[in-house]
DOLUM-494943 format. One record per residue: z, x, y of N, C-alpha, C, O in turn. Coordinates in steps of 0.05 Angstrom, whole numbers, plus 5000, padded with zeros to 4 digits. Layout:
ZXYZXYZXYZXY
...
end
This chain:
435221182510435721082537436321322555437221532546
435721292581436221492601438921432614439421212623
440521642616443121622629443121852649444022072643
442121812673441922022692440122242682437722192676
441122482679439522712669439622732638438422912627
441022552625441222562596439422352583439322122593
438122432562436522242547437922202520438322402505
438721962513440321902490438721732470437621522477
438521832445436821702425438521652400439121852386
439221412393440521362368438721412344436321332345
439721552324438221622300439221452277441121302281
438121492254439021342230438821522206436721632200
441021542191441021682165441921482144444021512132
440221282139440621092118442920892123444620922140
442720672108444920482106446520532081445420632061
449020452081450620472057452720252057452720092075
454420252037456420032035459220152030459620332015
461120022043463920092039465519832035464719622044
467719852022469419622016470319482042471419612060
469819232044470419082069473419072075474219092098
475019052054477919052059478819312071480519312089
477819532060478519792071477519832100478919952116
475219712106474119742133475619582154475419642178
477019372145478419202165481419202161482819042175
482519362143485419382141486819122136486318982117
488719052154490418812150489018552159490218342156
486618572170485218322178484318172153483018282136
485017912151484217762127481217732124479717722143
480317732099477517712093476117472105473917492115
477317222105476017002118475317042147473516912158
476717232160476017292188473817502190471817462204
474217732176472217942179469517882167467417972175
469517712146467017652132465117482149462717472144
466217352170464517202188462817392205460717322215
463717642208462317832224460518012208458318072215
461618102185460018272167460418172138462418242126
458518022128458817902101458918122080457718332082
460418062058460818252036458918182013458117952010
458318381997456718331973458618251950461018211954
457518231925459118141903461218351894462818291877
461118591906463118791901464918831925466319031926
464918641943466618641967465818861987467518942003
463418971985462519182003460919062026459418872023
461219182050459619102073457519312079458019552073
455319232090453219422097453819562123454619432142
453419822123453919982147451620172151450220242131
451220272175449220472181450620732187453020742192
449120952186450021212196448121282219445721342214
449121282243447421312267448321562283449821532302
447421802276447922032294446521972321444821802323
447322122341446222092368444822352376446122562376
442322332384440822562395441222562425440722362439
442022792436442522822464440623042475440823272468
438922952493437223152507438423192535438323012552
439423432540440623502565439923792571437623872568
441923942581441424222585440624362560439024552560
441624262538440824352511440424112493441223892500
439124162470438623942452440823922431441424112416
442123692430444623662414444323422396443023222403
445623442373446023202356448923172351450323362345
449922922353452722862348452922732321451722522316
454322862302454522792274451722802261449722832275
451622762235449022792221448922632195447422702177
450422422193450322252170451322392145452722582146
450522282122451522382096449722582083450622722065
447322612093445522802080444522712053444822472045
443422902038442122832012443522961988442422951966
445823081992447023241970448923081952449623191931
449622841959451622701944450722641915448422571911
452622661897452022611869451022321865451922141879
449222281845448122001841450321801836450121571845
452521871822454621671817455921581843456321341846
456421771861457621691887455621541904456421351919
453021611902451021461917450921171908450520991925
451321131882451320851872453820701881453620471889
456120841880458620711889458420621918459320401925
457320791934457120731963454520591970454020531994
452920521951450520361956448520491975447420351992
448120751973446320891992443420791988442420771965
442120722010439320652009437620902011438321082027
435520911997433921151995431521152014430121352017
430920932027428520902043428621032070426621052084
431021112078431421222105432521502103433921572084
432021672123433121932124433322032152431921942170
435222222157435522332183433122492192432322482215
431822632173429422792179427222612190425922682210
426822382177424822192187425422082214423722052231
428022032219428921932245428522132266427622072289
429122382260428722602279425722632285424922662309
424122622265421222652268420122432286418422482303
421122192282420221962299421022012328419621902346
423122162333423922232360422622482371423122572393
420822592355419322832363420923092361420423282376
422823102343424623332340424723422311424723262293
424823692308425123812281427923932279429223982300
428923972255431524082252431824352266434024412276
429724512266429924772279430124752309430824952322
429524522320429724492350432624452359433224502383
434324352342437024292350438624542357438624732342
439924532380441424762390444524732386445924932382
445524492386448324432383448624202364447323992367
450424232344451224012327454223972332455824142327
454823732342457623672349458823482329457623272323
461123542319462523382299464623202312466423302326
464522942307466722772315469122822296471422832305
468522862271470422952250468723022226466323012227
470023092204468523212181468423042156468023152134
468822782158468422612135465522612126463722672142
465122552100462522592088460322432101458022522102
460922192112458822032124458222112153456621982166
459522322162459022432189458022722188456422802204
458922872168458323152166456723232142455923462139
456123042124454523102100451823222107450823392092
450623132129448023232137448123492152446023582161
450423612154450623882167449324102150448424302160
449324052124448124252105446124112087446123862085
444524262073442624152054442524332030443224572030
441624222008441324371983438424451979436624291979
438024711975435424821970434624771940436424721924
432124791934431224761905432724951886433124881863
433525181897435025371880437925281874439225391857
438825081889441524981887443325091908445625001911
442425281924444025391946444425191968442625031974
446925191980447525022002447225182028448425392031
445525082046444825232070445125042094445024802091
445425152119445524982143443024812146440824922143
443324562152441024392157439724442184437324382187
441224542202440224612229440624912234442624982247
438925072223439425362221439625512248440725732249
438525392269438625532295440725412314440825492337
442325232303444425102320447125232317447725372297
448725192338451625252336453024982329452424782341
454724992309456224762301458924762315460524952311
459524552330462024542346463924352332463424112329
466224462324468224312308471024362319471624582327
472624152320475324182328476824352308476624302284
478324542317479724732298481724592281482024652257
483124392292485124242276483724082254484824062232
481523952261480023802241479023982219479123912195
478124222226477224412206479524482187479224492163
481824532198484124602182484824382162485424432139
484824132172485423902154483223862133483823802110
480723902141478523862123478424072101477624012078
479324312107479324532087481924542071482124702053
483824372078486324352063487024062059489023962068
485223912045485723622041488023562023488923732007
489123322026491323232009490522981994488222891996
492322861979491722631962490622391978489022241967
491322372003490522132019487722162031486421962036
486822412035484222442049482122592034479822622043
482722692010480822871997478322731988476222861983
478322461985475922321977473822322000471522251995
474622382024472822372047471822652055469922672071
473122862046472323132054471023282031472123302009
468723392036467323552016466623822028465123842047
467724032017467424302029464524392032463924542050
462824302014460024382015458624292041456524402048
459824102055458624002079459124182103457624162123
461124352102461824502126462624792120462124972137
463824862098464625142092462225332094462525552104
459825262083457625442085456825512114455525712120
457525332133456825382161458425622172457425782187
461025632165462625852174461726112160461726332172
461026092135460126332120457526442133457026682132
456026262145453526342159454026432188452226512202
456526412197457226492224456326302246455726392268
456026042239454925852258456925662271456125492286
459525702266461425502275462825602300463725832301
463025432320464625482344466925282344466525032343
469425382345471725202344472625132372472625292391
473524882375474724782400477524702395478324662372
479124672416481824572413482424382436482424462459
482924132429483423942450480923842464478723892455
481423692486479223572501477723782517478923992525
475123732523473723922539470723882539469723722524
469324032557466424002560465024172538465824392532
462924052527461324182507458824302520458024522514
457624142538455424232555455424042579456823842578
454024112600454123932624453523642617451523582605
455423462625455023182620456123082593456022852587
457123272577458023202550460823312546461223562547
462823142540465523242535466723082512466022852507
468623202499470023072477472923002485474023122503
473922792473476622692478477922622451476822452437
480122742446481522682420482722402421484022312440
482222252399483421992396485622002375487521842376
485422182355487222172332486721912317484621792320
488721832301488521572288487021582262488221582240
484421582264482721582239483321842223483921822199
483022062236484122312226485922432248485822322271
487422632242489222732263487722842287488722822310
485322942283483823072305481222922311479423042323
480922682302478522532307478022512337479922482353
475422542345474822542374472322372380470622342363
472222262404469922122413468522292434469622492444
466022212441464422382459463622222483462322012481
464322322507463522202532460922332541460622572541
459022162550456422262560456222152589456021912593
456222332608456522242636454322382653454122622654
452822212667450722322685449722092703449721862696
449022162728448021972747449921752753449021522760
452521802752454521602758454921402736456321202740
453721442713454021262690455321402667455321652665
456621242649458021352626457221202601457220962600
456621362580456321252553458421392535459221622541
459221262514461221382496460421342467459821112459
460321552452459821552424462621522411464121722410
463221282401466021232393466621302364468921282355
464621392349465021482321466721282306465921042305
468921352294470521162277472821042292474520912280
472921072319474820912334474020622335475620442330
471420582341470220312340467620342324465520362336
467720342298465420402282463120202283460820272282
463819942286461819732288462619542311464819552321
460819362318461419162339463618972329464918852345
463918952303466018772292468718882296470718742293
468919142304471519272308472419282337474219432343
471119132355471919162383474619042389476019132408
475518842373478218742377480218952371480019092351
482218982389484019202387485419232360485619452349
486519012348487919052323486119072298487219102276
483519052301481719072278481319372273479519492284
483019482256483219772251482719822221483719672204
481220032215480620092187483020162171484920302180
483020082145485020172127484720472121486620592111
482420582126482020872122483521042143483921282138
484320932165485621092186488321202176490021052166
488621462178491121592169493421532187495721532178
492921482212495021442232494421192248493621212271
494620952236493620702248495020632275493720512292
497520702278498820632303497820812326497820722349
496921052319495721222339493021112347492321112370
491521002327489020872334489520632352488120602372
491520472346492120232362492720302391491720182409
494320502395495120582422492720682438492320602461
491120852426488820962440486720742445485620722467
486220592425484120382426484820172447483020082462
487320092449488119892469487419982497486219832512
488020232503487420332530484420382534483320322555
483120482513480320542516478620292519476820292536
479120082504477519842506477719722534475819632546
480119732546480519632573478919802593477619702611
479020062589477520252605474520192603473020192623
473520152578470720102574469719852587467519842598
471319642586470619382598470519412629468519332642
472519532640472719552669470519732681469519682703
469719942666467820132677465020092665463220242671
464719892649462119812637460820052623458420112628
462320172606461220392590459120282570459320062560
457020442566455220392543456520512518457020752518
456920352498458220452473456120482452454620302446
456120722439454420762416456120722391458120862386
455220532374456720462350455420602326453220542318
456920802315455820972295455220832269453320902254
456720622262456420502236455420212236455220082215
454820102259454019822259451219792246449419952252
450919602228448319572213446019462230443719492223
446719342253444619202268444419302298442219302309
446619372310446719432338447519732342449719812334
445819882354446420162358448020212384449620402385
447620042404449020082429449419822444447919632440
451519812460452019562476454319612495455519822496
454919402510457119402530459219202521458518972515
461719282520463819102513464418922537465019022559
464418662532465018462553467418292545468218292521
468518152564470717972558470217712572469617702596
470617492557470317222568472517052556472717032531
474016922573476216742563478016892545479016792524
478617152552480417322537479317392509480917482492
476817352504475517422479473517652484472017642503
473517852466471718072469469118032454469117912432
466918122465464418112451462718352461463418472481
460518402447458718622454456118512464454818352450
455318602487452618542498450718762488450918992498
448918702469447218922458445319032479444518892498
444619282476442619412492440319492475438319612484
end
Protein backbone atom coordinates (compact mmCIF):
# COMPACT_ATOMS: atom_id res chain seq x y z
CA UNK A 1 0.00 0.00 0.00
CA UNK A 2 1.04 3.61 -0.57
CA UNK A 3 1.21 5.90 2.44
CA UNK A 4 2.27 9.26 1.08
CA UNK A 5 5.89 8.84 0.04
CA UNK A 6 6.19 5.43 1.71
CA UNK A 7 5.38 2.14 0.02
CA UNK A 8 4.52 -0.56 2.56
CA UNK A 9 4.50 -4.25 1.63
CA UNK A 10 3.63 -6.99 4.14
CA UNK A 11 5.86 -10.03 3.67
CA UNK A 12 5.50 -13.59 4.90
CA UNK A 13 8.00 -15.93 6.53
CA UNK A 14 5.85 -19.01 7.00
CA UNK A 15 3.03 -19.92 9.34
CA UNK A 16 3.67 -21.60 12.67
CA UNK A 17 1.80 -22.59 15.82
CA UNK A 18 1.92 -21.46 19.43
CA UNK A 19 -0.04 -22.57 22.47
CA UNK A 20 -3.38 -20.77 22.50
CA UNK A 21 -3.48 -20.45 26.26
CA UNK A 22 -0.07 -18.76 26.25
CA UNK A 23 -1.13 -16.45 23.43
CA UNK A 24 -4.20 -15.22 25.31
CA UNK A 25 -3.09 -15.30 28.94
CA UNK A 26 -5.99 -15.09 31.38
CA UNK A 27 -8.68 -15.06 28.65
CA UNK A 28 -10.68 -18.34 28.88
CA UNK A 29 -10.37 -20.76 25.98
CA UNK A 30 -14.12 -20.74 25.14
CA UNK A 31 -13.70 -17.03 24.32
CA UNK A 32 -10.41 -16.98 22.39
CA UNK A 33 -11.10 -20.17 20.45
CA UNK A 34 -14.02 -18.44 18.72
CA UNK A 35 -11.48 -16.13 17.11
CA UNK A 36 -8.53 -18.45 16.53
CA UNK A 37 -9.37 -22.19 16.75
CA UNK A 38 -6.83 -24.52 18.35
CA UNK A 39 -5.51 -27.83 17.04
CA UNK A 40 -5.44 -31.07 19.03
CA UNK A 41 -2.32 -29.84 20.84
CA UNK A 42 -4.00 -26.56 21.84
CA UNK A 43 -1.91 -24.59 19.33
CA UNK A 44 -3.25 -21.75 17.19
CA UNK A 45 -1.98 -20.92 13.71
CA UNK A 46 -0.02 -17.71 13.37
CA UNK A 47 1.92 -15.98 10.63
CA UNK A 48 5.23 -14.15 10.67
CA UNK A 49 4.77 -10.98 8.61
CA UNK A 50 7.81 -8.68 8.39
CA UNK A 51 7.10 -5.34 6.72
CA UNK A 52 9.01 -4.02 3.72
CA UNK A 53 9.27 -0.22 3.69
CA UNK A 54 10.29 1.65 0.56
CA UNK A 55 11.13 5.22 1.49
CA UNK A 56 14.31 7.27 1.53
CA UNK A 57 16.00 3.92 2.03
CA UNK A 58 14.87 0.30 1.68
CA UNK A 59 13.99 -1.15 5.08
CA UNK A 60 12.60 -4.35 6.49
CA UNK A 61 11.00 -4.44 9.95
CA UNK A 62 11.67 -7.80 11.64
CA UNK A 63 12.49 -10.89 9.56
CA UNK A 64 10.59 -13.90 10.86
CA UNK A 65 12.22 -17.02 12.26
CA UNK A 66 14.53 -17.85 9.37
CA UNK A 67 15.68 -21.35 8.48
CA UNK A 68 18.18 -22.21 11.25
CA UNK A 69 15.90 -23.67 13.91
CA UNK A 70 16.53 -27.28 14.92
CA UNK A 71 14.07 -29.85 13.50
CA UNK A 72 12.75 -30.70 16.98
CA UNK A 73 11.81 -27.08 17.66
CA UNK A 74 10.35 -26.69 14.18
CA UNK A 75 8.07 -29.63 14.94
CA UNK A 76 7.08 -28.24 18.35
CA UNK A 77 6.16 -24.92 16.79
CA UNK A 78 4.55 -26.48 13.74
CA UNK A 79 6.60 -24.56 11.18
CA UNK A 80 5.27 -24.86 7.65
CA UNK A 81 7.93 -25.42 5.03
CA UNK A 82 6.12 -24.15 1.94
CA UNK A 83 6.76 -20.45 2.58
CA UNK A 84 9.90 -18.40 3.07
CA UNK A 85 10.93 -14.80 3.50
CA UNK A 86 13.26 -15.04 0.49
CA UNK A 87 10.34 -16.04 -1.74
CA UNK A 88 8.20 -13.25 -0.32
CA UNK A 89 10.95 -10.70 -0.94
CA UNK A 90 11.42 -11.99 -4.49
CA UNK A 91 7.69 -11.61 -5.14
CA UNK A 92 8.08 -7.97 -4.06
CA UNK A 93 10.98 -7.53 -6.47
CA UNK A 94 13.62 -7.31 -3.75
CA UNK A 95 16.74 -9.34 -2.97
CA UNK A 96 18.41 -9.63 0.42
CA UNK A 97 21.37 -7.60 -0.85
CA UNK A 98 19.02 -4.68 -1.64
CA UNK A 99 17.97 -4.14 1.98
CA UNK A 100 19.66 -1.13 3.57
CA UNK A 101 18.11 -1.13 7.08
CA UNK A 102 16.85 -4.02 9.20
CA UNK A 103 14.82 -2.71 12.13
CA UNK A 104 14.08 -4.94 15.14
CA UNK A 105 10.90 -4.56 17.17
CA UNK A 106 12.62 -6.92 19.63
CA UNK A 107 14.88 -9.97 19.39
CA UNK A 108 12.63 -12.99 20.01
CA UNK A 109 13.28 -15.87 17.62
CA UNK A 110 10.09 -15.38 15.58
CA UNK A 111 11.10 -11.77 14.85
CA UNK A 112 14.91 -11.92 14.63
CA UNK A 113 15.62 -15.48 13.49
CA UNK A 114 15.76 -14.31 9.90
CA UNK A 115 18.44 -11.72 10.67
CA UNK A 116 21.11 -14.37 10.07
CA UNK A 117 21.43 -17.51 7.97
CA UNK A 118 23.47 -20.69 8.09
CA UNK A 119 25.87 -21.34 5.22
CA UNK A 120 26.53 -24.89 3.93
CA UNK A 121 29.78 -24.82 5.91
CA UNK A 122 27.77 -24.30 9.10
CA UNK A 123 28.89 -20.69 9.58
CA UNK A 124 26.25 -18.18 10.73
CA UNK A 125 26.33 -15.01 8.64
CA UNK A 126 24.14 -11.89 8.22
CA UNK A 127 21.12 -12.58 6.02
CA UNK A 128 21.17 -8.98 4.77
CA UNK A 129 24.91 -8.38 4.31
CA UNK A 130 24.69 -4.80 3.04
CA UNK A 131 22.23 -3.59 5.68
CA UNK A 132 22.65 -1.84 9.00
CA UNK A 133 20.74 -3.64 11.75
CA UNK A 134 18.99 -1.20 14.11
CA UNK A 135 18.37 -2.59 17.60
CA UNK A 136 17.40 -1.01 20.90
CA UNK A 137 20.41 -1.16 23.23
CA UNK A 138 18.33 -2.26 26.20
CA UNK A 139 16.75 -5.08 24.20
CA UNK A 140 20.22 -6.19 23.11
CA UNK A 141 21.40 -6.28 26.70
CA UNK A 142 18.42 -8.39 27.78
CA UNK A 143 18.71 -10.71 24.77
CA UNK A 144 22.40 -11.36 25.39
CA UNK A 145 21.84 -11.93 29.12
CA UNK A 146 18.65 -14.05 29.21
CA UNK A 147 17.17 -15.47 32.39
CA UNK A 148 14.95 -18.42 33.24
CA UNK A 149 11.77 -16.61 32.15
CA UNK A 150 12.87 -15.48 28.68
CA UNK A 151 15.72 -17.71 27.51
CA UNK A 152 13.39 -19.92 25.44
CA UNK A 153 12.71 -16.96 23.16
CA UNK A 154 16.24 -15.60 22.69
CA UNK A 155 18.85 -17.37 20.53
CA UNK A 156 22.26 -15.72 20.31
CA UNK A 157 22.91 -17.07 16.80
CA UNK A 158 20.18 -14.77 15.51
CA UNK A 159 21.93 -11.53 16.45
CA UNK A 160 25.40 -11.90 18.04
CA UNK A 161 27.04 -12.59 14.62
CA UNK A 162 25.70 -9.22 13.44
CA UNK A 163 27.72 -7.33 16.02
CA UNK A 164 30.76 -9.45 15.26
CA UNK A 165 30.35 -8.35 11.64
CA UNK A 166 30.12 -4.70 12.71
CA UNK A 167 26.61 -4.24 11.31
CA UNK A 168 24.62 -3.21 14.41
CA UNK A 169 23.50 0.33 15.22
CA UNK A 170 22.09 0.74 18.72
CA UNK A 171 19.28 3.11 19.64
CA UNK A 172 18.04 4.21 23.05
CA UNK A 173 14.44 5.26 23.55
CA UNK A 174 12.01 6.64 21.00
CA UNK A 175 13.23 8.30 17.83
CA UNK A 176 13.38 8.55 14.06
CA UNK A 177 15.03 5.76 12.08
CA UNK A 178 14.65 7.42 8.68
CA UNK A 179 12.26 10.09 7.36
CA UNK A 180 8.70 8.95 8.02
CA UNK A 181 9.74 6.04 10.25
CA UNK A 182 10.06 6.24 14.02
CA UNK A 183 10.04 3.80 16.92
CA UNK A 184 8.15 4.07 20.20
CA UNK A 185 8.84 1.90 23.23
CA UNK A 186 5.86 0.00 24.60
CA UNK A 187 7.60 -2.29 27.08
CA UNK A 188 5.33 -5.04 28.35
CA UNK A 189 6.11 -7.94 26.06
CA UNK A 190 9.80 -7.40 26.73
CA UNK A 191 11.24 -4.52 28.70
CA UNK A 192 12.30 -2.70 25.52
CA UNK A 193 9.72 -3.93 23.01
CA UNK A 194 8.90 -1.22 20.49
CA UNK A 195 6.36 -0.50 17.77
CA UNK A 196 7.03 1.36 14.54
CA UNK A 197 5.13 4.43 13.32
CA UNK A 198 5.10 5.04 9.57
CA UNK A 199 3.97 8.58 8.74
CA UNK A 200 3.68 10.31 5.38
CA UNK A 201 1.17 12.40 3.45
CA UNK A 202 -0.82 13.16 6.58
CA UNK A 203 -1.50 9.46 7.19
CA UNK A 204 -0.17 7.03 9.78
CA UNK A 205 0.37 3.28 9.83
CA UNK A 206 1.75 1.37 12.80
CA UNK A 207 3.57 -1.95 12.88
CA UNK A 208 2.44 -3.15 16.29
CA UNK A 209 4.66 -6.24 16.56
CA UNK A 210 3.68 -8.12 19.76
CA UNK A 211 1.65 -5.32 21.32
CA UNK A 212 -1.30 -6.41 19.13
CA UNK A 213 0.02 -9.54 17.40
CA UNK A 214 -3.27 -10.57 15.75
CA UNK A 215 -6.69 -9.06 15.12
CA UNK A 216 -7.95 -11.28 17.94
CA UNK A 217 -5.86 -9.22 20.37
CA UNK A 218 -7.43 -5.81 19.73
CA UNK A 219 -9.44 -5.96 22.96
CA UNK A 220 -7.38 -4.20 25.60
CA UNK A 221 -7.28 -6.99 28.25
CA UNK A 222 -6.47 -9.72 25.71
CA UNK A 223 -2.76 -9.87 26.54
CA UNK A 224 -0.32 -12.70 25.93
CA UNK A 225 0.91 -14.89 28.74
CA UNK A 226 4.35 -14.49 27.13
CA UNK A 227 4.46 -10.81 28.17
CA UNK A 228 7.05 -10.30 30.89
CA UNK A 229 5.40 -7.11 32.17
CA UNK A 230 1.66 -7.53 31.45
CA UNK A 231 0.49 -4.49 33.43
CA UNK A 232 2.85 -2.35 31.36
CA UNK A 233 1.30 -3.83 28.22
CA UNK A 234 -2.17 -3.06 29.58
CA UNK A 235 -1.37 0.57 30.32
CA UNK A 236 0.25 1.26 26.95
CA UNK A 237 -2.29 -0.72 24.94
CA UNK A 238 -5.26 1.03 26.54
CA UNK A 239 -4.00 4.44 25.43
CA UNK A 240 -2.74 3.24 22.05
CA UNK A 241 -5.96 1.52 20.97
CA UNK A 242 -7.93 4.68 21.73
CA UNK A 243 -5.38 6.71 19.76
CA UNK A 244 -5.56 4.27 16.84
CA UNK A 245 -9.36 4.42 16.69
CA UNK A 246 -9.58 8.20 16.89
CA UNK A 247 -6.85 8.80 14.29
CA UNK A 248 -7.76 5.86 12.03
CA UNK A 249 -4.31 4.36 11.97
CA UNK A 250 -3.60 1.52 9.57
CA UNK A 251 -2.38 -1.33 11.80
CA UNK A 252 -0.02 -4.01 10.49
CA UNK A 253 -0.60 -7.25 12.40
CA UNK A 254 2.64 -9.22 12.44
CA UNK A 255 1.20 -12.56 13.52
CA UNK A 256 -2.36 -12.68 12.22
CA UNK A 257 -2.83 -15.79 10.03
CA UNK A 258 -5.36 -14.15 7.72
CA UNK A 259 -5.24 -10.34 7.90
CA UNK A 260 -2.01 -8.42 7.37
CA UNK A 261 -3.42 -4.92 7.89
CA UNK A 262 -6.59 -3.14 8.95
CA UNK A 263 -8.16 -0.28 10.85
CA UNK A 264 -9.46 -0.72 14.40
CA UNK A 265 -13.10 0.38 14.66
CA UNK A 266 -15.57 0.60 17.51
CA UNK A 267 -19.31 -0.06 17.36
CA UNK A 268 -21.59 -0.25 20.39
CA UNK A 269 -18.48 -0.23 22.59
CA UNK A 270 -17.13 -3.35 20.86
CA UNK A 271 -13.85 -3.30 18.95
CA UNK A 272 -13.32 -4.93 15.57
CA UNK A 273 -10.89 -4.70 12.67
CA UNK A 274 -11.83 -3.48 9.21
CA UNK A 275 -9.41 -5.38 6.94
CA UNK A 276 -7.46 -3.62 4.21
